[in-house]
N, C-alpha and C positions, 0 to 999 in steps of 0.2 A: 401528354407530355409524360414526365417522369422524371419527374425531380429527382437527384442522390447530392444527400447527405453524408461529408464523409465522417469519418465519426477524428474524435485525434487523438494521440499514442497513450499507450496506458502514463503514469507517474512512474516516472524507477525511484530507489528503497536507494541512498545506501548509509551503511553503518559504518561508524566508526570508521567514514573515508572505505572500506569494503560495497564497492556493491553487491545487492545480494540481487541473486536470479529472485523470479516468486518462483513460491512454489504448493503445489497441487493445486496446478490451474484446472478449472469448468473446460472442458471443449466442448462442440459440439452436437458426442458422442452422450455426454454426461458419463462422460470418466475424466479421472483428474489423471493428471500430468504433471511432469512438472520435477524438481528436485529436491535434495532431499531438507530436510530441516534447517536453517542454521543457528551454528551455533558464534557465541559472545561469552568475550567476560564481560563483567558486568559496575558500576554503571554503562553505557552508551549513547552513540547520539545515533540516531535519528536526522535524514537526510531524506528529502522528498524533490521530486528535480523534474520539470518535461520540455517540452525541444522550444514548448510555444513561449519566451517568456509571459505574455501576457492569462495563461490561464489562469486556477484558482483550485487547487483539490484540494480538496476531504475530506476526511478518512476520521476510524473507525479502531478500536480497541480487541472489537468486542464480536467477532466474527460477524457481523451484521454487515452488509452493505452499504459504503455512503450515502447519509442521502444531502440536501441544503439545506439541514442541518445542523449535519454533520461539523465538527472541529473541520474547522477554517487551519488552512497549516501557513502560515506566517513566520519562524521559524525552527532555525533545528531546533528537533524532544528531547527530551533526558527520560532511558526509559530505569531505569534502578530493582531489579531482582523481589517482592514483594513492595515495592511503593507505588506500582500506578495497579494493582491491581490482580498481577498471575506475578502467584510466589509458587514456582521451582516448575511450571505447568511449562510448553511452549506458549506464545504471547501471535496471535493471526494479526496481524494490519491490513487492512484494506484501506483504498483506495480509490479517484473517482478524479479524473481531470474535468474539469466545465471550461468550456473555449468558446465561446461566444455564440452562449446560449443552445450548444451538441456537449452532450455529455460523452466520454467515455467510456470502451466494458470497464469492471472492476477487475485491478491488479492486489492480487496477495500473497501476502508474505508468510514467510513464520520464524518467526525465531529462540532460541534454546540462548537462554543468562544462567553460567556457570561460575 
């Protein structure tokens, strides 16, 4: 008997109230698909959300995939150009949702502060 475990949905991200689509998402063929980099005037407030209110969202700003040791999201995160370790470059944000011991795929966004 096969047991199927459904992965939780990926987290979502809003920046100063604007929903940001994932960018450069790796698909199964190791090609990248997605939208262009989102640009904002900084500083900005990042808000992660998930359809399951019990989900734990872990995120990174260093292009590494989040792990259980990554920062646990609890409230809005303010990002400033040069203030969060990136100056003028794009900021890659990655997040995973953990729901009842099951982990979502990685969500990836890329933003630029102008």
